[in-house]
C-alpha positions in Angstrom: 237.0 21.5 141.2 237.1 23.6 137.9 239.3 25.9 139.7 242.0 23.2 140.2 242.1 22.7 136.5 242.4 26.5 136.0 245.2 26.5 138.7 246.8 24.1 136.4 246.9 26.2 133.6 248.0 29.1 136.0 251.3 27.4 136.9 252.3 27.0 133.2 255.9 28.7 133.0 259.2 27.4 131.6 262.1 25.1 132.0 263.3 25.9 135.5 261.1 23.3 136.8 260.4 22.4 140.7 261.0 19.1 142.0 258.5 16.3 142.3 258.1 16.9 145.9 257.3 20.5 145.4 254.8 20.0 142.9 253.1 17.3 145.2 253.1 19.8 147.7 251.6 22.5 145.7 248.8 20.1 144.4 247.9 19.2 148.0 247.9 23.0 148.8 245.7 23.9 145.8 243.2 21.2 146.7 243.2 22.4 150.3 242.6 26.1 149.2 239.9 25.0 146.9 237.9 23.0 149.6 238.4 26.1 151.9 236.9 28.4 149.4 233.9 26.0 148.8 233.4 26.1 152.6 234.2 22.6 153.2 234.5 23.0 157.0 233.4 20.1 159.3 232.1 20.2 162.6 232.1 16.4 163.5 234.5 13.6 162.7 232.3 11.8 160.1 232.1 15.3 158.1 235.9 15.5 158.5 236.3 12.0 157.0 234.1 12.5 154.0 236.0 15.9 153.3 239.3 14.0 153.7 238.0 11.3 151.1 236.8 14.0 148.7 240.3 15.6 148.9 242.0 12.3 148.1 239.9 11.6 145.3 240.3 15.0 143.6 244.0 14.7 144.3 244.3 11.2 142.7 242.2 12.4 139.7 244.5 15.3 139.0 247.8 14.2 140.0 249.2 12.7 136.8 248.2 15.8 134.7 249.2 18.1 137.3 252.6 16.7 137.9 253.5 16.7 134.2 252.7 20.4 133.7 254.2 21.5 137.0 257.6 19.6 136.6 258.0 20.3 133.0 256.2 23.8 132.3 256.3 25.6 135.6 259.0 27.7 137.1 260.2 27.3 140.6 259.1 30.8 141.3 255.7 30.4 140.3 255.3 27.2 142.6 256.7 29.1 145.6 254.3 32.0 145.0 251.3 29.6 144.9 252.5 27.7 148.1 252.7 31.1 149.9 249.1 31.9 148.8 246.7 31.7 151.4 243.5 31.9 149.1 242.6 30.9 145.4 241.5 34.5 144.9 242.1 37.8 146.2 245.3 40.0 146.8 247.2 37.0 148.4 245.5 34.4 146.1 247.0 32.0 143.8 246.0 34.2 140.9 248.6 36.8 141.6 251.2 34.1 140.7 250.3 34.3 137.1 251.7 38.0 137.0 255.0 36.8 138.8 258.1 36.3 136.7 
C-alpha cells in the first residue's frame, strides 16, 4: 500500500481543487488500481469478501490525509487524469498525471 501514499504525493497540485466527491472517487479508484496491480483477484465469494474488507481498511486508513491533500493541493485536471488512468504504472498509468498541467 506504499503506492497509495505515493499516489497521495502525485496528486499534489494547486488551488483549483476538486470537490469532496471527486476526491473520494479518486481514492476509491487508486485503491482499486493498487489491488489490481497486486493481483488481488478472487475466484470465490470468501476471497472476494476478504479483498473487499482489505480495500475498506486501506481506504479508511488513508481517507483523512488523502482528502486534505486532494481538496487543498490538487488540481481538478490531475484528479480527472488519475480517474481516467487504468493502471498505476505504464503508459496510461496514474504516474503520467504528474506531468499534466
